[in-house]
C-alpha positions as MATLAB code, in Angstrom:
seq = 'MRGLVQRVAQASVTSAPTPADAAEETGRIGAGLVVLVGVTHGDDTAAARRLADKVWNLRIFPDEGGAMNASCADVGGQVLVVPQFTLYGDTRKGRRPSFVAAAEPETARDLVDDVVARLRELGATVATGRFQTHMQVSLVNDGPVTLLLEV';
ca = [
     -90.934  -66.304   -4.801;
     -94.417  -65.248   -3.778;
     -95.839  -62.673   -1.495;
     -99.480  -62.504   -0.365;
     -99.841  -58.750    0.337;
    -102.713  -57.628    2.658;
    -103.270  -53.641    3.184;
    -103.888  -53.615    6.960;
    -105.173  -50.969    9.607;
    -102.996  -53.013   12.015;
    -101.475  -56.358   12.471;
     -99.400  -58.490   14.981;
     -97.874  -62.028   15.056;
     -97.041  -64.107   18.040;
     -94.689  -67.318   17.924;
     -94.333  -70.186   20.055;
     -91.907  -73.321   19.540;
     -95.012  -75.505   19.173;
     -98.662  -74.839   19.503;
     -98.744  -76.343   22.973;
     -96.129  -73.694   24.138;
     -96.579  -70.112   25.339;
     -96.607  -67.695   22.607;
     -94.709  -64.395   22.650;
     -95.459  -61.191   20.277;
     -92.636  -61.104   17.848;
     -94.062  -58.216   15.864;
     -96.540  -55.571   15.560;
     -97.418  -52.718   13.030;
     -99.858  -50.021   12.608;
    -101.250  -49.022    9.183;
     -99.405  -50.843    6.408;
     -98.958  -54.115    4.668;
     -98.683  -57.803    5.986;
     -96.791  -59.966    3.581;
     -96.738  -63.611    3.769;
     -93.624  -64.679    1.868;
     -93.297  -68.092    0.246;
     -89.669  -69.238   -1.246;
     -89.415  -72.121   -3.807;
     -86.684  -73.843   -5.490;
     -84.330  -71.643   -7.639;
     -85.164  -68.452   -5.858;
     -82.243  -66.197   -5.135;
     -81.325  -62.697   -3.556;
     -82.363  -60.988   -6.795;
     -85.670  -62.386   -6.500;
     -86.042  -61.314   -2.981;
     -84.911  -57.907   -3.701;
     -87.759  -57.628   -6.543;
     -90.232  -58.730   -4.172;
     -89.345  -56.302   -1.581;
     -89.135  -53.358   -4.285;
     -92.539  -54.571   -5.504;
     -94.269  -54.662   -1.929;
     -92.922  -51.268   -0.870;
     -93.848  -49.453   -4.086;
     -97.126  -51.180   -4.888;
     -99.780  -48.668   -5.125;
    -102.597  -49.933   -3.224;
    -103.264  -47.130   -0.772;
    -105.703  -44.227   -1.472;
    -104.240  -41.071   -2.485;
    -105.699  -37.549   -1.619;
    -108.583  -38.426   -4.314;
    -109.355  -41.538   -2.896;
    -108.059  -43.720   -5.727;
    -105.646  -46.559   -4.981;
    -102.865  -44.691   -6.384;
    -100.166  -44.492   -3.417;
     -97.733  -46.973   -2.259;
     -96.552  -47.915    1.262;
     -93.519  -45.894    0.784;
     -95.674  -42.805   -0.127;
     -97.766  -43.187    2.831;
     -94.953  -43.983    5.610;
     -96.632  -47.578    5.968;
     -95.149  -50.151    8.168;
     -94.740  -53.893    6.915;
     -95.121  -57.215    8.907;
     -93.163  -60.122    7.071;
     -94.386  -63.476    7.887;
     -92.657  -66.549    6.343;
     -95.000  -68.912    4.936;
     -93.925  -72.011    3.214;
     -97.700  -73.128    2.825;
     -97.925  -70.651   -0.424;
     -96.033  -73.237   -2.391;
     -98.592  -75.900   -1.237;
    -100.122  -77.992   -4.245;
    -103.620  -78.999   -3.628;
    -104.392  -80.119   -7.316;
    -104.426  -84.037   -6.171;
    -106.082  -85.693   -3.135;
    -106.835  -83.877    0.020;
    -103.477  -83.364    1.544;
    -101.166  -80.437    0.172;
     -97.829  -81.450   -1.037;
     -95.055  -79.002   -0.188;
     -92.314  -80.304   -2.627;
     -92.149  -76.956   -4.201;
     -91.381  -75.109   -1.004;
     -87.668  -74.296   -0.743;
     -85.739  -76.042    2.160;
     -85.760  -74.304    5.263;
     -82.242  -73.052    5.560;
     -82.561  -71.487    1.996;
     -85.978  -69.865    2.611;
     -84.958  -68.460    5.999;
     -81.856  -66.698    4.146;
     -84.036  -65.387    1.557;
     -86.891  -64.175    3.761;
     -84.094  -62.318    5.700;
     -83.152  -60.745    2.512;
     -86.671  -59.414    1.676;
     -86.714  -57.864    5.176;
     -83.291  -56.208    4.869;
     -84.209  -54.877    1.469;
     -87.381  -53.231    2.992;
     -85.491  -51.770    5.462;
     -82.878  -50.642    3.013;
     -85.596  -48.852    1.274;
     -86.685  -46.992    4.293;
     -89.458  -49.504    5.723;
     -90.213  -50.087    9.270;
     -90.425  -53.767    9.381;
     -91.769  -56.417   11.972;
     -91.378  -60.161   11.471;
     -92.571  -63.356   12.485;
     -90.248  -65.958   13.547;
     -89.163  -68.778   11.014;
     -89.959  -72.541   11.786;
     -92.442  -71.630   14.789;
     -96.029  -71.812   15.368;
     -97.264  -68.252   14.525;
    -100.626  -66.733   14.870;
    -101.155  -63.753   12.945;
    -103.774  -61.006   13.900;
    -105.009  -58.504   11.482;
    -107.403  -55.915   10.424;
    -107.608  -56.208    6.532;
    -108.247  -52.760    5.281;
    -110.527  -52.504    2.112;
    -110.195  -55.486    2.026;
    -107.234  -55.647   -0.113;
    -105.358  -58.751   -0.858;
    -103.127  -59.346   -3.687;
    -100.610  -62.369   -4.544;
     -97.150  -61.282   -5.969;
     -94.941  -63.796   -7.781;
     -91.693  -62.501   -8.881;
];
């Protein structure tokens, strides 16, 4: 399981059934983290919980001295979780990515939901994108700080 984490000042996501359809906002957060979540074959609920724990406790916010030593939990940050199968795109050959490493949609949906549930269990305010739709994510990357987590 992969999570591409960005520290943000604010973020939102809109969703539409197709790019031609009207989009509606499905999630909005203030300061916190945007987490694009990719699921691969063999991932399970334990991996989803580990990713959520890592995201919530990752020390990438400034402490009172300005050092990146505080977590989202410490600063009361919010989290926007967006399902992102393309995190498992393989671009080593040719010009068209292969997505065979991405989990099937039903499995991925359940595990992304597990990440969201665990974050909420930990005390996070969580907003989400909508699975298997055309989404547009707007964010103000703070820092910028962007990390790829793999569990």
